[in-house]
N, C-alpha and C positions, 0 to 999 in steps of 0.2 A: 192808310191803313196799317203800315208798319209802325208808325208812331203810336197808334192805339193798341196794337198788340204789345209794344214795348211797355207802354204805360200800364196795360193790364197786368203784365208780368210783375211789375214793380209793386203795384197794389197788392197782388196776391202774396208777394213775399213779405212786404212791410205790414200789412194790416190783417192778413189771413185771408184765404181764398173765399171762404164762406162770407165773410164780411164784405169783401169787394163785390161779389155778386149781388148780395142783397142791398148794398147801398147804391149801386148803379141801376139796379131794377127798381128800387124804391124811387130814385130820382126820376126815371122815365114814367112810372105810374103817377107820381105827384104832378108832373108836367101835364100829363093827359087828363088827370083829375082837374087840375086848374083850368085847363081849356074847356072842359065839360061845363064848369061853372060860369065861365065868362062868354062862352059861345065859340063857334068855329069860324070866325071871320078870317079870311085870307088863307085858311088851311083847313086840313081835315085829317082825321086819324088814318094812319096807314096800316094799321094792324087789321087783318081781314077777319079775325075772330070777333073783335069789338065792333067793327062797322066804322063807317065814316063819321058818325056823330054820336058816339056813346054816351049814356047818361053817367052821372057821378057814381050811381049805385052799381052800374055794370063795371066801371073801371075799378071800383073798390073790390068788388067780388072777384074779378079777374086777377087783380094784383095779389089778393090774399091767396088765391089758388096758385099762382105762379111762384110766389115766395115760399109757400108750404111745399110745393114740388122741388124747388131748389134745395131746401133743408132736407127733405127725404132722400134725394139723390146723394147729397153730401154725406148722409149717414150711412148709405149702403154701398157706394161706389168706392172700390179699393184704389189705392195709390198705384201708379201714377195717374190713372184715369180720372180721379177726383180733381186733381190740379188742372189737368187738361180741360175738364168740363168747366171749372170755374173760370179759367182763362178765356175760354170761348165765350161764356156768358158775359163776363165783364167787358171783353173787347167789343161784343155786339152791342151791348147797352151803351158803351161809351160812343160808338159811332151813331147809335140812335139819339143819344142825348145831344150830341153835336148838331145833328140834323134838327132836332127839336129847337135848340137854341137859335139856329139860323132862321127858322120859320117864325119863332115868337121868343124874342129875347128875355126870358125870365129864367131864373135858376131853380130848378126843381119844382116848378109851379108856383114859386113865390115871387111876387112882384116887388 
C-alpha cells in the first residue's frame, strides 16, 4: 500500500492531480466495462453499487457519474484538501486496478 501511495503522489505531481484521478478511475471503469462485455467467468464485480454482474450500460453510466463527481470536487475543494482528495482517489484506484489485473490480466479493459 505504501508503494501505491508513493506512486499516487508522483502521479499527482507530474501529471496533475485531476488527471491522475481521472486516468486511474477511467482504467478501472474500462476494465469493468470490458468484463461486462466478455462475461464474468472466474470473477465478479466487487463494487456493491454496480452489483456482481453489471451491464455495460450500468458501468458506463456509473463511470460517467463518478468522473463528473471527481471534476466537481476538484473545482470546489480548496487546497490542500484538493490534493489530498486526488491522492486518495488515485491510490485507491491503483490498488483496485492491481487487483483487477490479478483477476483478469488485461490493461484497462483492452486485451
